[in-house]
mmJSON file of the N, C-alpha and C atoms, coordinates in Angstrom:
{"data_MODEL":{"atom_site":{
"group_PDB":["ATOM","ATOM","ATOM","ATOM","ATOM","ATOM","ATOM","ATOM","ATOM","ATOM","ATOM","ATOM","ATOM","ATOM","ATOM","ATOM","ATOM","ATOM","ATOM","ATOM","ATOM","ATOM","ATOM","ATOM","ATOM","ATOM","ATOM","ATOM","ATOM","ATOM","ATOM","ATOM","ATOM","ATOM","ATOM","ATOM","ATOM","ATOM","ATOM","ATOM","ATOM","ATOM","ATOM","ATOM","ATOM","ATOM","ATOM","ATOM","ATOM","ATOM","ATOM","ATOM","ATOM","ATOM","ATOM","ATOM","ATOM","ATOM","ATOM","ATOM","ATOM","ATOM","ATOM","ATOM","ATOM","ATOM","ATOM","ATOM","ATOM","ATOM","ATOM","ATOM","ATOM","ATOM","ATOM","ATOM","ATOM","ATOM","ATOM","ATOM","ATOM","ATOM","ATOM","ATOM","ATOM","ATOM","ATOM","ATOM","ATOM","ATOM","ATOM","ATOM","ATOM","ATOM","ATOM","ATOM","ATOM","ATOM","ATOM","ATOM","ATOM","ATOM","ATOM","ATOM","ATOM","ATOM","ATOM","ATOM","ATOM","ATOM","ATOM","ATOM","ATOM","ATOM","ATOM","ATOM","ATOM","ATOM","ATOM","ATOM","ATOM","ATOM","ATOM","ATOM","ATOM","ATOM","ATOM","ATOM","ATOM","ATOM","ATOM","ATOM","ATOM","ATOM","ATOM","ATOM","ATOM","ATOM","ATOM","ATOM","ATOM","ATOM","ATOM","ATOM","ATOM","ATOM","ATOM","ATOM","ATOM","ATOM","ATOM","ATOM","ATOM","ATOM","ATOM","ATOM","ATOM","ATOM","ATOM","ATOM","ATOM","ATOM","ATOM","ATOM","ATOM","ATOM","ATOM","ATOM","ATOM","ATOM","ATOM","ATOM","ATOM","ATOM","ATOM","ATOM","ATOM","ATOM","ATOM","ATOM","ATOM","ATOM","ATOM","ATOM","ATOM","ATOM","ATOM","ATOM","ATOM","ATOM","ATOM","ATOM","ATOM","ATOM","ATOM","ATOM","ATOM","ATOM","ATOM","ATOM","ATOM","ATOM","ATOM","ATOM","ATOM","ATOM","ATOM","ATOM","ATOM","ATOM","ATOM","ATOM","ATOM","ATOM","ATOM","ATOM","ATOM","ATOM","ATOM"],
"id":[1,2,3,4,5,6,7,8,9,10,11,12,13,14,15,16,17,18,19,20,21,22,23,24,25,26,27,28,29,30,31,32,33,34,35,36,37,38,39,40,41,42,43,44,45,46,47,48,49,50,51,52,53,54,55,56,57,58,59,60,61,62,63,64,65,66,67,68,69,70,71,72,73,74,75,76,77,78,79,80,81,82,83,84,85,86,87,88,89,90,91,92,93,94,95,96,97,98,99,100,101,102,103,104,105,106,107,108,109,110,111,112,113,114,115,116,117,118,119,120,121,122,123,124,125,126,127,128,129,130,131,132,133,134,135,136,137,138,139,140,141,142,143,144,145,146,147,148,149,150,151,152,153,154,155,156,157,158,159,160,161,162,163,164,165,166,167,168,169,170,171,172,173,174,175,176,177,178,179,180,181,182,183,184,185,186,187,188,189,190,191,192,193,194,195,196,197,198,199,200,201,202,203,204,205,206,207,208,209,210,211,212,213,214,215,216,217,218,219],
"type_symbol":["N","C","C","N","C","C","N","C","C","N","C","C","N","C","C","N","C","C","N","C","C","N","C","C","N","C","C","N","C","C","N","C","C","N","C","C","N","C","C","N","C","C","N","C","C","N","C","C","N","C","C","N","C","C","N","C","C","N","C","C","N","C","C","N","C","C","N","C","C","N","C","C","N","C","C","N","C","C","N","C","C","N","C","C","N","C","C","N","C","C","N","C","C","N","C","C","N","C","C","N","C","C","N","C","C","N","C","C","N","C","C","N","C","C","N","C","C","N","C","C","N","C","C","N","C","C","N","C","C","N","C","C","N","C","C","N","C","C","N","C","C","N","C","C","N","C","C","N","C","C","N","C","C","N","C","C","N","C","C","N","C","C","N","C","C","N","C","C","N","C","C","N","C","C","N","C","C","N","C","C","N","C","C","N","C","C","N","C","C","N","C","C","N","C","C","N","C","C","N","C","C","N","C","C","N","C","C","N","C","C","N","C","C","N","C","C","N","C","C"],
"label_atom_id":["N","CA","C","N","CA","C","N","CA","C","N","CA","C","N","CA","C","N","CA","C","N","CA","C","N","CA","C","N","CA","C","N","CA","C","N","CA","C","N","CA","C","N","CA","C","N","CA","C","N","CA","C","N","CA","C","N","CA","C","N","CA","C","N","CA","C","N","CA","C","N","CA","C","N","CA","C","N","CA","C","N","CA","C","N","CA","C","N","CA","C","N","CA","C","N","CA","C","N","CA","C","N","CA","C","N","CA","C","N","CA","C","N","CA","C","N","CA","C","N","CA","C","N","CA","C","N","CA","C","N","CA","C","N","CA","C","N","CA","C","N","CA","C","N","CA","C","N","CA","C","N","CA","C","N","CA","C","N","CA","C","N","CA","C","N","CA","C","N","CA","C","N","CA","C","N","CA","C","N","CA","C","N","CA","C","N","CA","C","N","CA","C","N","CA","C","N","CA","C","N","CA","C","N","CA","C","N","CA","C","N","CA","C","N","CA","C","N","CA","C","N","CA","C","N","CA","C","N","CA","C","N","CA","C","N","CA","C","N","CA","C","N","CA","C","N","CA","C","N","CA","C","N","CA","C"],
"label_alt_id":[null,null,null,null,null,null,null,null,null,null,null,null,null,null,null,null,null,null,null,null,null,null,null,null,null,null,null,null,null,null,null,null,null,null,null,null,null,null,null,null,null,null,null,null,null,null,null,null,null,null,null,null,null,null,null,null,null,null,null,null,null,null,null,null,null,null,null,null,null,null,null,null,null,null,null,null,null,null,null,null,null,null,null,null,null,null,null,null,null,null,null,null,null,null,null,null,null,null,null,null,null,null,null,null,null,null,null,null,null,null,null,null,null,null,null,null,null,null,null,null,null,null,null,null,null,null,null,null,null,null,null,null,null,null,null,null,null,null,null,null,null,null,null,null,null,null,null,null,null,null,null,null,null,null,null,null,null,null,null,null,null,null,null,null,null,null,null,null,null,null,null,null,null,null,null,null,null,null,null,null,null,null,null,null,null,null,null,null,null,null,null,null,null,null,null,null,null,null,null,null,null,null,null,null,null,null,null,null,null,null,null,null,null,null,null,null,null,null,null],
"label_comp_id":["MET","MET","MET","VAL","VAL","VAL","SER","SER","SER","GLU","GLU","GLU","GLU","GLU","GLU","LYS","LYS","LYS","ARG","ARG","ARG","ALA","ALA","ALA","ALA","ALA","ALA","CYS","CYS","CYS","GLU","GLU","GLU","LYS","LYS","LYS","PHE","PHE","PHE","SER","SER","SER","GLU","GLU","GLU","GLY","GLY","GLY","ARG","ARG","ARG","ARG","ARG","ARG","HIS","HIS","HIS","TYR","TYR","TYR","LYS","LYS","LYS","LEU","LEU","LEU","ARG","ARG","ARG","ASP","ASP","ASP","PHE","PHE","PHE","GLU","GLU","GLU","GLN","GLN","GLN","ALA","ALA","ALA","LEU","LEU","LEU","ALA","ALA","ALA","CYS","CYS","CYS","PHE","PHE","PHE","GLU","GLU","GLU","SER","SER","SER","ALA","ALA","ALA","LEU","LEU","LEU","GLU","GLU","GLU","HIS","HIS","HIS","ASP","ASP","ASP","PRO","PRO","PRO","THR","THR","THR","ASP","ASP","ASP","GLY","GLY","GLY","PRO","PRO","PRO","SER","SER","SER","GLN","GLN","GLN","VAL","VAL","VAL","TYR","TYR","TYR","VAL","VAL","VAL","GLU","GLU","GLU","ARG","ARG","ARG","CYS","CYS","CYS","ARG","ARG","ARG","HIS","HIS","HIS","TYR","TYR","TYR","LEU","LEU","LEU","GLU","GLU","GLU","TYR","TYR","TYR","PRO","PRO","PRO","PRO","PRO","PRO","PRO","PRO","PRO","ALA","ALA","ALA","ASP","ASP","ASP","TRP","TRP","TRP","ASP","ASP","ASP","GLY","GLY","GLY","VAL","VAL","VAL","PHE","PHE","PHE","GLU","GLU","GLU","MET","MET","MET","GLN","GLN","GLN","THR","THR","THR","LYS","LYS","LYS"],
"label_asym_id":["A","A","A","A","A","A","A","A","A","A","A","A","A","A","A","A","A","A","A","A","A","A","A","A","A","A","A","A","A","A","A","A","A","A","A","A","A","A","A","A","A","A","A","A","A","A","A","A","A","A","A","A","A","A","A","A","A","A","A","A","A","A","A","A","A","A","A","A","A","A","A","A","A","A","A","A","A","A","A","A","A","A","A","A","A","A","A","A","A","A","A","A","A","A","A","A","A","A","A","A","A","A","A","A","A","A","A","A","A","A","A","A","A","A","A","A","A","A","A","A","A","A","A","A","A","A","A","A","A","A","A","A","A","A","A","A","A","A","A","A","A","A","A","A","A","A","A","A","A","A","A","A","A","A","A","A","A","A","A","A","A","A","A","A","A","A","A","A","A","A","A","A","A","A","A","A","A","A","A","A","A","A","A","A","A","A","A","A","A","A","A","A","A","A","A","A","A","A","A","A","A","A","A","A","A","A","A","A","A","A","A","A","A","A","A","A","A","A","A"],
"label_entity_id":["1","1","1","1","1","1","1","1","1","1","1","1","1","1","1","1","1","1","1","1","1","1","1","1","1","1","1","1","1","1","1","1","1","1","1","1","1","1","1","1","1","1","1","1","1","1","1","1","1","1","1","1","1","1","1","1","1","1","1","1","1","1","1","1","1","1","1","1","1","1","1","1","1","1","1","1","1","1","1","1","1","1","1","1","1","1","1","1","1","1","1","1","1","1","1","1","1","1","1","1","1","1","1","1","1","1","1","1","1","1","1","1","1","1","1","1","1","1","1","1","1","1","1","1","1","1","1","1","1","1","1","1","1","1","1","1","1","1","1","1","1","1","1","1","1","1","1","1","1","1","1","1","1","1","1","1","1","1","1","1","1","1","1","1","1","1","1","1","1","1","1","1","1","1","1","1","1","1","1","1","1","1","1","1","1","1","1","1","1","1","1","1","1","1","1","1","1","1","1","1","1","1","1","1","1","1","1","1","1","1","1","1","1","1","1","1","1","1","1"],
"label_seq_id":[1,1,1,2,2,2,3,3,3,4,4,4,5,5,5,6,6,6,7,7,7,8,8,8,9,9,9,10,10,10,11,11,11,12,12,12,13,13,13,14,14,14,15,15,15,16,16,16,17,17,17,18,18,18,19,19,19,20,20,20,21,21,21,22,22,22,23,23,23,24,24,24,25,25,25,26,26,26,27,27,27,28,28,28,29,29,29,30,30,30,31,31,31,32,32,32,33,33,33,34,34,34,35,35,35,36,36,36,37,37,37,38,38,38,39,39,39,40,40,40,41,41,41,42,42,42,43,43,43,44,44,44,45,45,45,46,46,46,47,47,47,48,48,48,49,49,49,50,50,50,51,51,51,52,52,52,53,53,53,54,54,54,55,55,55,56,56,56,57,57,57,58,58,58,59,59,59,60,60,60,61,61,61,62,62,62,63,63,63,64,64,64,65,65,65,66,66,66,67,67,67,68,68,68,69,69,69,70,70,70,71,71,71,72,72,72,73,73,73],
"pdbx_PDB_ins_code":[null,null,null,null,null,null,null,null,null,null,null,null,null,null,null,null,null,null,null,null,null,null,null,null,null,null,null,null,null,null,null,null,null,null,null,null,null,null,null,null,null,null,null,null,null,null,null,null,null,null,null,null,null,null,null,null,null,null,null,null,null,null,null,null,null,null,null,null,null,null,null,null,null,null,null,null,null,null,null,null,null,null,null,null,null,null,null,null,null,null,null,null,null,null,null,null,null,null,null,null,null,null,null,null,null,null,null,null,null,null,null,null,null,null,null,null,null,null,null,null,null,null,null,null,null,null,null,null,null,null,null,null,null,null,null,null,null,null,null,null,null,null,null,null,null,null,null,null,null,null,null,null,null,null,null,null,null,null,null,null,null,null,null,null,null,null,null,null,null,null,null,null,null,null,null,null,null,null,null,null,null,null,null,null,null,null,null,null,null,null,null,null,null,null,null,null,null,null,null,null,null,null,null,null,null,null,null,null,null,null,null,null,null,null,null,null,null,null,null],
"Cartn_x":[0.919,-0.204,0.654,0.941,1.107,1.171,1.395,1.139,0.721,-0.274,-1.003,0.212,1.258,2.066,3.063,3.459,4.136,3.357,1.958,1.429,1.647,1.053,1.483,2.708,3.698,5.113,4.829,4.501,4.634,4.006,3.079,2.148,3.345,3.279,3.874,5.203,5.763,7.159,6.869,5.775,4.899,5.042,4.327,3.601,5.425,6.344,7.149,8.397,8.002,8.916,7.929,6.54,6.319,6.89,7.02,7.487,8.553,9.477,10.99,10.729,10.254,10.523,9.893,8.935,8.65,9.748,10.889,11.57,11.474,10.596,10.162,10.148,11.428,12.301,11.875,11.828,10.788,9.518,8.942,7.414,8.032,8.556,9.37,10.114,10.867,11.709,10.376,9.366,8.478,7.911,8.178,6.931,7.92,9.27,10.191,10.328,9.819,9.891,9.181,8.15,6.691,6.442,6.939,7.069,8.418,9.192,10.112,9.772,9.083,7.963,7.52,6.644,5.875,6.421,7.934,8.546,10.121,11.304,11.891,12.941,12.837,13.962,13.782,13.129,12.747,13.902,14.859,15.535,15.715,15.235,14.502,14.173,13.277,13.246,14.397,15.168,16.468,17.318,17.335,18.301,17.538,16.276,15.415,15.557,15.782,15.935,17.093,17.952,19.294,19.734,19.349,18.92,18.488,16.987,16.717,17.488,17.939,18.878,20.03,20.055,21.502,20.881,19.707,19.341,18.914,18.504,17.992,18.651,20.396,20.941,22.011,21.683,22.45,21.558,20.793,19.944,20.619,19.604,20.117,19.973,20.68,20.457,19.285,19.01,17.211,17.594,18.741,18.076,18.485,18.098,17.944,17.005,17.318,16.738,15.982,16.655,16.308,16.93,17.636,19.116,20.017,19.889,21.174,22.661,23.903,24.55,25.806,26.266,27.426,28.749,28.882,30.038,31.404,31.27,31.854,32.287,32.606,32.607,32.255],
"Cartn_y":[-1.481,0.267,0.761,2.167,3.355,4.268,4.904,6.384,7.835,8.596,9.314,10.278,10.378,11.397,10.892,9.569,8.826,9.671,9.217,9.099,11.053,11.83,13.433,13.148,13.277,13.059,12.585,11.356,11.01,11.973,12.304,13.186,14.603,14.925,15.988,16.265,14.599,14.63,14.276,13.589,13.567,14.982,15.891,17.338,18.086,17.925,18.764,17.97,16.884,16.375,16.736,16.661,17.431,19.051,19.631,20.874,21.329,20.36,19.689,19.957,18.919,18.762,19.863,20.58,21.571,23.097,22.739,23.599,24.756,24.791,25.893,25.507,25.857,25.189,25.609,27.106,27.812,26.649,26.448,25.515,24.135,23.487,22.058,22.35,23.061,23.351,23.144,24.269,23.824,22.574,21.996,20.742,20.065,19.735,18.884,18.889,20.624,21.465,20.386,20.713,20.343,18.834,18.267,16.557,15.964,17.049,16.975,17.117,17.679,18.567,17.443,16.493,15.293,13.516,14.084,13.051,13.441,13.789,14.516,13.132,11.994,11.132,10.621,11.94,11.329,11.327,10.332,10.968,11.644,10.564,11.402,12.762,13.49,14.65,15.66,14.936,15.986,15.968,14.896,15.419,16.198,16.317,17.092,18.593,19.052,19.919,20.211,19.731,20.108,20.988,19.54,19.913,21.438,21.255,22.421,23.988,23.818,25.321,25.343,24.406,24.435,24.967,24.37,25.558,26.768,26.812,28.285,28.812,28.798,29.7,29.562,28.632,28.074,27.22,28.069,27.404,26.338,25.558,24.903,24.893,24.434,24.929,24.822,25.509,24.98,23.845,23.512,22.223,20.923,20.767,20.756,18.936,18.662,16.881,16.482,17.225,16.548,16.166,15.558,14.723,15.606,15.459,15.916,15.928,16.59,16.283,16.816,15.55,16.362,16.979,18.031,18.261,18.256,17.644,17.804,16.01,15.027,13.625,14.114],
"Cartn_z":[0.11,0.242,-0.341,-0.799,-0.88,-0.362,0.491,1.839,0.502,1.402,0.86,0.776,1.775,0.724,0.051,-0.509,-1.334,-2.462,-2.431,-3.681,-4.402,-3.209,-3.432,-4.115,-3.508,-4.208,-5.517,-5.497,-7.219,-8.16,-7.692,-8.515,-9.423,-7.974,-8.177,-8.776,-8.963,-9.722,-10.632,-11.357,-12.575,-13.493,-12.303,-12.808,-13.247,-12.282,-12.46,-13.758,-14.851,-15.195,-16.792,-16.959,-18.004,-17.64,-16.834,-16.435,-17.464,-16.994,-17.103,-18.797,-19.328,-20.788,-21.221,-21.618,-21.447,-21.635,-20.79,-20.475,-20.177,-19.105,-17.66,-16.12,-16.236,-15.543,-13.951,-14.059,-12.642,-12.324,-13.194,-12.395,-12.409,-13.405,-12.866,-11.441,-11.195,-10.121,-8.88,-8.637,-7.775,-7.62,-8.676,-8.808,-7.786,-8.254,-7.526,-5.695,-5.653,-4.075,-3.643,-4.137,-3.239,-3.748,-4.251,-4.213,-2.648,-2.725,-1.494,-0.642,-0.293,1.222,1.388,0.549,1.098,1.058,0.485,0.524,0.463,1.534,1.312,0.717,1.238,0.768,-0.828,-1.644,-2.743,-3.784,-4.136,-4.588,-6.261,-6.832,-8.227,-8.33,-7.09,-7.106,-6.557,-6.017,-5.276,-6.928,-7.072,-8.717,-9.729,-10.262,-10.787,-10.035,-8.998,-8.234,-9.128,-8.892,-8.77,-10.313,-11.377,-13.159,-12.915,-12.466,-12.988,-12.168,-11.268,-10.917,-11.358,-12.302,-12.687,-14.24,-15.317,-16.238,-15.923,-14.773,-14.801,-14.837,-14.547,-13.89,-15.954,-16.033,-17.837,-18.653,-19.267,-20.082,-21.572,-21.578,-22.341,-24.188,-24.806,-25.712,-26.73,-27.835,-28.477,-28.647,-29.597,-29.949,-29.141,-27.154,-26.321,-26.144,-26.156,-26.413,-25.459,-23.987,-22.828,-21.943,-22.789,-21.822,-21.057,-19.513,-18.977,-19.22,-19.171,-19.768,-18.861,-17.861,-16.924,-17.116,-16.132,-17.333,-16.174,-15.054,-14.172,-13.613,-13.027,-12.691,-10.726],
"occupancy":[1.0,1.0,1.0,1.0,1.0,1.0,1.0,1.0,1.0,1.0,1.0,1.0,1.0,1.0,1.0,1.0,1.0,1.0,1.0,1.0,1.0,1.0,1.0,1.0,1.0,1.0,1.0,1.0,1.0,1.0,1.0,1.0,1.0,1.0,1.0,1.0,1.0,1.0,1.0,1.0,1.0,1.0,1.0,1.0,1.0,1.0,1.0,1.0,1.0,1.0,1.0,1.0,1.0,1.0,1.0,1.0,1.0,1.0,1.0,1.0,1.0,1.0,1.0,1.0,1.0,1.0,1.0,1.0,1.0,1.0,1.0,1.0,1.0,1.0,1.0,1.0,1.0,1.0,1.0,1.0,1.0,1.0,1.0,1.0,1.0,1.0,1.0,1.0,1.0,1.0,1.0,1.0,1.0,1.0,1.0,1.0,1.0,1.0,1.0,1.0,1.0,1.0,1.0,1.0,1.0,1.0,1.0,1.0,1.0,1.0,1.0,1.0,1.0,1.0,1.0,1.0,1.0,1.0,1.0,1.0,1.0,1.0,1.0,1.0,1.0,1.0,1.0,1.0,1.0,1.0,1.0,1.0,1.0,1.0,1.0,1.0,1.0,1.0,1.0,1.0,1.0,1.0,1.0,1.0,1.0,1.0,1.0,1.0,1.0,1.0,1.0,1.0,1.0,1.0,1.0,1.0,1.0,1.0,1.0,1.0,1.0,1.0,1.0,1.0,1.0,1.0,1.0,1.0,1.0,1.0,1.0,1.0,1.0,1.0,1.0,1.0,1.0,1.0,1.0,1.0,1.0,1.0,1.0,1.0,1.0,1.0,1.0,1.0,1.0,1.0,1.0,1.0,1.0,1.0,1.0,1.0,1.0,1.0,1.0,1.0,1.0,1.0,1.0,1.0,1.0,1.0,1.0,1.0,1.0,1.0,1.0,1.0,1.0,1.0,1.0,1.0,1.0,1.0,1.0],
"B_iso_or_equiv":[0.0,0.0,0.0,0.0,0.0,0.0,0.0,0.0,0.0,0.0,0.0,0.0,0.0,0.0,0.0,0.0,0.0,0.0,0.0,0.0,0.0,0.0,0.0,0.0,0.0,0.0,0.0,0.0,0.0,0.0,0.0,0.0,0.0,0.0,0.0,0.0,0.0,0.0,0.0,0.0,0.0,0.0,0.0,0.0,0.0,0.0,0.0,0.0,0.0,0.0,0.0,0.0,0.0,0.0,0.0,0.0,0.0,0.0,0.0,0.0,0.0,0.0,0.0,0.0,0.0,0.0,0.0,0.0,0.0,0.0,0.0,0.0,0.0,0.0,0.0,0.0,0.0,0.0,0.0,0.0,0.0,0.0,0.0,0.0,0.0,0.0,0.0,0.0,0.0,0.0,0.0,0.0,0.0,0.0,0.0,0.0,0.0,0.0,0.0,0.0,0.0,0.0,0.0,0.0,0.0,0.0,0.0,0.0,0.0,0.0,0.0,0.0,0.0,0.0,0.0,0.0,0.0,0.0,0.0,0.0,0.0,0.0,0.0,0.0,0.0,0.0,0.0,0.0,0.0,0.0,0.0,0.0,0.0,0.0,0.0,0.0,0.0,0.0,0.0,0.0,0.0,0.0,0.0,0.0,0.0,0.0,0.0,0.0,0.0,0.0,0.0,0.0,0.0,0.0,0.0,0.0,0.0,0.0,0.0,0.0,0.0,0.0,0.0,0.0,0.0,0.0,0.0,0.0,0.0,0.0,0.0,0.0,0.0,0.0,0.0,0.0,0.0,0.0,0.0,0.0,0.0,0.0,0.0,0.0,0.0,0.0,0.0,0.0,0.0,0.0,0.0,0.0,0.0,0.0,0.0,0.0,0.0,0.0,0.0,0.0,0.0,0.0,0.0,0.0,0.0,0.0,0.0,0.0,0.0,0.0,0.0,0.0,0.0,0.0,0.0,0.0,0.0,0.0,0.0],
"pdbx_formal_charge":[null,null,null,null,null,null,null,null,null,null,null,null,null,null,null,null,null,null,null,null,null,null,null,null,null,null,null,null,null,null,null,null,null,null,null,null,null,null,null,null,null,null,null,null,null,null,null,null,null,null,null,null,null,null,null,null,null,null,null,null,null,null,null,null,null,null,null,null,null,null,null,null,null,null,null,null,null,null,null,null,null,null,null,null,null,null,null,null,null,null,null,null,null,null,null,null,null,null,null,null,null,null,null,null,null,null,null,null,null,null,null,null,null,null,null,null,null,null,null,null,null,null,null,null,null,null,null,null,null,null,null,null,null,null,null,null,null,null,null,null,null,null,null,null,null,null,null,null,null,null,null,null,null,null,null,null,null,null,null,null,null,null,null,null,null,null,null,null,null,null,null,null,null,null,null,null,null,null,null,null,null,null,null,null,null,null,null,null,null,null,null,null,null,null,null,null,null,null,null,null,null,null,null,null,null,null,null,null,null,null,null,null,null,null,null,null,null,null,null],
"auth_seq_id":[1,1,1,2,2,2,3,3,3,4,4,4,5,5,5,6,6,6,7,7,7,8,8,8,9,9,9,10,10,10,11,11,11,12,12,12,13,13,13,14,14,14,15,15,15,16,16,16,17,17,17,18,18,18,19,19,19,20,20,20,21,21,21,22,22,22,23,23,23,24,24,24,25,25,25,26,26,26,27,27,27,28,28,28,29,29,29,30,30,30,31,31,31,32,32,32,33,33,33,34,34,34,35,35,35,36,36,36,37,37,37,38,38,38,39,39,39,40,40,40,41,41,41,42,42,42,43,43,43,44,44,44,45,45,45,46,46,46,47,47,47,48,48,48,49,49,49,50,50,50,51,51,51,52,52,52,53,53,53,54,54,54,55,55,55,56,56,56,57,57,57,58,58,58,59,59,59,60,60,60,61,61,61,62,62,62,63,63,63,64,64,64,65,65,65,66,66,66,67,67,67,68,68,68,69,69,69,70,70,70,71,71,71,72,72,72,73,73,73],
"auth_comp_id":["MET","MET","MET","VAL","VAL","VAL","SER","SER","SER","GLU","GLU","GLU","GLU","GLU","GLU","LYS","LYS","LYS","ARG","ARG","ARG","ALA","ALA","ALA","ALA","ALA","ALA","CYS","CYS","CYS","GLU","GLU","GLU","LYS","LYS","LYS","PHE","PHE","PHE","SER","SER","SER","GLU","GLU","GLU","GLY","GLY","GLY","ARG","ARG","ARG","ARG","ARG","ARG","HIS","HIS","HIS","TYR","TYR","TYR","LYS","LYS","LYS","LEU","LEU","LEU","ARG","ARG","ARG","ASP","ASP","ASP","PHE","PHE","PHE","GLU","GLU","GLU","GLN","GLN","GLN","ALA","ALA","ALA","LEU","LEU","LEU","ALA","ALA","ALA","CYS","CYS","CYS","PHE","PHE","PHE","GLU","GLU","GLU","SER","SER","SER","ALA","ALA","ALA","LEU","LEU","LEU","GLU","GLU","GLU","HIS","HIS","HIS","ASP","ASP","ASP","PRO","PRO","PRO","THR","THR","THR","ASP","ASP","ASP","GLY","GLY","GLY","PRO","PRO","PRO","SER","SER","SER","GLN","GLN","GLN","VAL","VAL","VAL","TYR","TYR","TYR","VAL","VAL","VAL","GLU","GLU","GLU","ARG","ARG","ARG","CYS","CYS","CYS","ARG","ARG","ARG","HIS","HIS","HIS","TYR","TYR","TYR","LEU","LEU","LEU","GLU","GLU","GLU","TYR","TYR","TYR","PRO","PRO","PRO","PRO","PRO","PRO","PRO","PRO","PRO","ALA","ALA","ALA","ASP","ASP","ASP","TRP","TRP","TRP","ASP","ASP","ASP","GLY","GLY","GLY","VAL","VAL","VAL","PHE","PHE","PHE","GLU","GLU","GLU","MET","MET","MET","GLN","GLN","GLN","THR","THR","THR","LYS","LYS","LYS"],
"auth_asym_id":["A","A","A","A","A","A","A","A","A","A","A","A","A","A","A","A","A","A","A","A","A","A","A","A","A","A","A","A","A","A","A","A","A","A","A","A","A","A","A","A","A","A","A","A","A","A","A","A","A","A","A","A","A","A","A","A","A","A","A","A","A","A","A","A","A","A","A","A","A","A","A","A","A","A","A","A","A","A","A","A","A","A","A","A","A","A","A","A","A","A","A","A","A","A","A","A","A","A","A","A","A","A","A","A","A","A","A","A","A","A","A","A","A","A","A","A","A","A","A","A","A","A","A","A","A","A","A","A","A","A","A","A","A","A","A","A","A","A","A","A","A","A","A","A","A","A","A","A","A","A","A","A","A","A","A","A","A","A","A","A","A","A","A","A","A","A","A","A","A","A","A","A","A","A","A","A","A","A","A","A","A","A","A","A","A","A","A","A","A","A","A","A","A","A","A","A","A","A","A","A","A","A","A","A","A","A","A","A","A","A","A","A","A","A","A","A","A","A","A"],
"auth_atom_id":["N","CA","C","N","CA","C","N","CA","C","N","CA","C","N","CA","C","N","CA","C","N","CA","C","N","CA","C","N","CA","C","N","CA","C","N","CA","C","N","CA","C","N","CA","C","N","CA","C","N","CA","C","N","CA","C","N","CA","C","N","CA","C","N","CA","C","N","CA","C","N","CA","C","N","CA","C","N","CA","C","N","CA","C","N","CA","C","N","CA","C","N","CA","C","N","CA","C","N","CA","C","N","CA","C","N","CA","C","N","CA","C","N","CA","C","N","CA","C","N","CA","C","N","CA","C","N","CA","C","N","CA","C","N","CA","C","N","CA","C","N","CA","C","N","CA","C","N","CA","C","N","CA","C","N","CA","C","N","CA","C","N","CA","C","N","CA","C","N","CA","C","N","CA","C","N","CA","C","N","CA","C","N","CA","C","N","CA","C","N","CA","C","N","CA","C","N","CA","C","N","CA","C","N","CA","C","N","CA","C","N","CA","C","N","CA","C","N","CA","C","N","CA","C","N","CA","C","N","CA","C","N","CA","C","N","CA","C","N","CA","C","N","CA","C","N","CA","C","N","CA","C","N","CA","C"],
"pdbx_PDB_model_num":[1,1,1,1,1,1,1,1,1,1,1,1,1,1,1,1,1,1,1,1,1,1,1,1,1,1,1,1,1,1,1,1,1,1,1,1,1,1,1,1,1,1,1,1,1,1,1,1,1,1,1,1,1,1,1,1,1,1,1,1,1,1,1,1,1,1,1,1,1,1,1,1,1,1,1,1,1,1,1,1,1,1,1,1,1,1,1,1,1,1,1,1,1,1,1,1,1,1,1,1,1,1,1,1,1,1,1,1,1,1,1,1,1,1,1,1,1,1,1,1,1,1,1,1,1,1,1,1,1,1,1,1,1,1,1,1,1,1,1,1,1,1,1,1,1,1,1,1,1,1,1,1,1,1,1,1,1,1,1,1,1,1,1,1,1,1,1,1,1,1,1,1,1,1,1,1,1,1,1,1,1,1,1,1,1,1,1,1,1,1,1,1,1,1,1,1,1,1,1,1,1,1,1,1,1,1,1,1,1,1,1,1,1,1,1,1,1,1,1]
}}}
């Protein structure tokens, strides 16, 4: 059985992914942060929070296909 908190986190994560793919990083960030409020241990949301913050500072190129390319190890 999935808890209500986990279910809410999953819904926010899914919504965040939709915004992320549309390059709406501000809205995506808000969704991922909301997911973490419901489940602070959600690893994927933690990763996407960092990616959104990165892309807000350094927007991806116009031909971006949604793939995150690490710049450092």
